[in-house]
C-alpha positions in Angstrom: 131.6 97.6 120.5 128.2 99.1 120.9 125.4 96.8 120.1 122.7 98.5 118.0 119.2 98.8 119.5 116.6 96.9 117.8 114.1 98.6 115.5 110.6 99.2 116.5 109.4 96.2 114.4 112.2 94.0 115.9 111.4 95.1 119.5 107.7 94.3 119.0 108.5 90.8 117.7 110.7 90.1 120.7 108.0 91.6 122.9 105.4 89.4 121.5 107.6 86.4 122.4 108.2 87.7 125.9 104.3 88.0 126.4 103.8 84.4 125.1 106.3 83.2 127.6 104.3 84.8 130.4 106.2 88.2 130.9 103.2 90.6 130.8 104.1 93.2 133.3 104.8 96.6 131.7 107.6 97.6 134.1 109.2 94.2 133.6 109.0 94.5 130.0 110.3 98.1 129.9 113.3 97.0 132.1 114.0 94.0 129.9 114.1 96.0 126.6 115.7 99.2 128.0 112.9 101.5 127.0 110.2 103.5 128.8 107.0 102.3 130.1 105.1 104.6 127.6 107.0 102.9 124.7 106.0 99.4 125.9 102.3 100.6 126.3 102.4 101.8 122.6 103.9 98.6 121.5 101.3 96.6 123.3 98.5 98.7 122.1 99.8 98.2 118.4 100.2 94.3 119.0 96.6 94.3 120.6 95.1 96.3 117.5 96.7 93.6 115.3 95.1 90.9 117.2 98.2 89.3 118.8 97.7 90.1 122.4 94.9 91.2 124.7 95.7 94.2 126.9 95.2 93.9 130.6 95.5 96.2 133.4 99.3 96.8 133.7 100.2 94.5 130.9 99.1 92.0 128.3 98.2 88.4 127.6 98.7 86.2 124.6 95.4 86.4 122.4 95.9 82.6 121.6 95.4 83.4 117.9 98.0 82.6 115.2 101.1 84.8 114.7 100.7 86.6 111.2 103.3 85.6 108.8 104.8 88.1 106.5 103.7 88.4 102.9 106.9 86.7 101.7 106.4 83.8 104.1 102.7 83.3 102.9 103.7 83.6 99.2 106.0 80.7 99.5 103.4 78.3 100.7 101.0 76.6 98.2 102.6 78.6 95.5 101.2 76.3 92.7 97.8 76.5 93.9 97.7 80.3 94.4 99.1 80.7 90.9 96.3 78.5 89.4 93.8 80.6 91.2 95.3 83.9 90.3 95.6 82.9 86.6 91.8 81.9 86.4 91.0 85.2 88.1 92.9 87.2 85.6 91.2 85.4 82.7 87.8 86.9 84.0 89.1 90.4 83.3 88.7 92.1 79.8 90.5 94.9 78.4 89.0 98.3 79.4 87.6 97.1 82.7 88.1 98.6 86.1 89.5 96.1 88.6 89.8 96.5 92.4 92.6 94.2 93.8 92.9 93.6 97.6 96.2 93.3 99.2 97.4 89.8 99.5 99.6 87.0 98.0 97.1 85.5 95.6 95.8 88.9 94.5 99.5 89.9 93.9 99.7 87.0 91.5 96.7 88.3 89.8 98.4 91.5 89.2 101.4 89.7 87.7 99.0 87.8 85.2 97.6 91.3 84.4 100.9 93.1 84.0 101.2 92.7 80.2 97.7 93.8 79.5 96.5 97.2 78.3 93.4 99.4 78.7 92.8 98.3 82.3 92.2 100.5 85.4 93.5 98.8 88.6 92.6 100.0 92.0 94.5 98.6 94.9 95.5 98.9 98.5 98.3 96.4 98.1 101.9 97.4 97.8 102.9 94.3 96.0 100.1 94.9 93.5 101.6 98.4 92.8 105.1 97.0 92.3 103.8 94.4 89.8 102.0 96.9 87.6 103.9 100.2 88.1 106.0 99.7 84.9 103.2 99.3 82.5 102.0 102.7 81.1 99.1 101.1 79.5 97.5 100.3 82.9 95.8 103.1 84.9 97.0 102.4 88.4 95.0 103.9 91.3 96.5 103.5 94.7 94.2 103.9 97.8 95.7 106.1 100.3 96.4 105.5 104.0 98.9 103.8 106.3 101.0 101.0 105.1 100.7 98.0 107.4 103.4 95.5 108.1 103.6 92.4 107.7 101.0 92.2 104.9 102.0 95.4 103.1 98.4 96.6 102.9 97.4 100.2 102.8 94.7 100.7 105.4 92.7 103.6 107.0 89.8 106.0 106.7 91.2 107.6 103.6 91.1 104.2 101.7 87.5 103.6 102.9 86.4 107.0 101.8 88.1 106.7 98.5 86.1 103.4 97.8 82.9 105.3 97.9 83.7 107.0 94.7 84.7 103.8 92.8 82.6 101.4 90.9 84.9 98.6 89.6 83.7 95.9 87.3 85.5 93.2 89.3 86.5 93.0 92.9 89.1 90.4 94.0 89.6 89.8 97.7 92.3 87.9 99.6 91.6 85.9 102.7 93.6 84.5 105.8 90.8 82.0 106.3 87.2 81.2 105.3 84.2 79.6 107.0 80.7 79.0 105.6 79.3 80.5 108.9 81.3 83.6 109.2 82.8 84.6 106.0 86.5 85.9 105.5 88.9 85.8 108.4 91.3 88.7 108.8 94.1 89.6 111.3 92.6 93.1 112.2 89.3 94.7 112.6 90.4 97.5 110.2 91.2 95.1 107.5 87.8 93.1 108.0 85.9 96.4 107.6 87.9 97.5 104.5 87.3 94.1 102.9 83.6 94.4 103.5 83.5 97.7 101.8 85.4 96.3 98.9 83.0 93.3 98.7 80.1 95.8 98.1 81.9 98.2 95.8 81.9 96.4 92.4 79.7 94.7 90.0 81.2 91.2 90.4 83.0 90.2 93.6 85.4 87.3 94.0 87.2 85.7 97.0 90.4 84.1 96.0 92.2 81.4 98.1 94.2 78.3 98.0 92.6 75.3 99.7 94.5 75.6 102.9 92.4 78.6 103.8 89.1 76.7 103.7 87.4 76.1 107.1 90.4 78.0 108.7 90.1 80.8 111.3 93.5 81.9 112.4 92.3 85.3 113.6 89.4 87.0 115.5 88.1 89.4 112.9 85.5 88.7 110.0 84.0 90.0 106.9 80.5 88.6 106.4 80.0 87.6 102.8 76.5 89.1 102.7 76.3 89.8 98.8 76.7 87.6 96.0 80.3 86.5 95.3 82.3 83.8 93.5 84.7 81.7 95.5 87.7 80.9 93.4 89.7 78.0 94.9 91.9 75.2 93.7 90.8 71.5 93.7 93.3 70.3 96.2 90.5 69.6 99.0 87.3 68.4 97.5 85.8 67.4 100.8 86.4 71.0 102.2 84.8 72.6 99.2 81.7 70.1 99.6 81.6 70.9 103.3 80.9 74.5 102.6 77.4 73.5 101.5 75.0 75.4 99.3 74.7 79.1 99.7 72.3 81.3 97.5 75.0 84.2 97.7 77.9 82.0 96.6 79.1 80.7 93.3 82.0 78.4 93.0 84.9 78.3 90.5 87.1 75.3 91.3 90.4 75.6 89.5 92.5 72.5 88.6 96.2 72.5 89.6 97.1 69.5 87.4 
């Protein structure tokens, strides 16, 4: 019986495990996976672009940053906290307004809380946001164009950035993989960090949505500076971490109770 070859995504997951175990030679990896050296180079370039490895001459090294979880895996953690934050965010939106929703688990929950509303225009780069709103004909849904990125199901690229120049939403809701007072929002890739920065500056009101586990957390190497006024919407699960953020003239706080 012939064993099916792994898909590209499966191969790259196995390849990342191999690099982390110290097998970084391109020829060694090509022999191990039964593909050409050029295929391994492309795989390593993609893993490097996503922040998982650092390319070296003839191979790659582990980047020492966290492995990015899939959207489903992230959505299952801190679900009550995320839903409380998302519900509070949705309550800020009035019928007839234009909303920009970033890709992410908490922003997807915002979309679910808006799914029965009418008269809204929702602009998004998140596949799960699209799926949450697609069946409501009373919501004008605008999907930013570009490349769909796995594992967070975000639409990214120059096309999305260019389209944002022509949109002035009332509210912008950003997701985050981490946040520090010094650097802002942490992201898995440079491309996402740049798009989030453009989103931050696109609207009249900007919000950063997160559950408390993201506070003072920096799993990746790329950052979006929070260099305009914004509101951080977070649950009340870690009051010490919220207090440790300190005062910032560019930040307002909306702390949501989960009880």
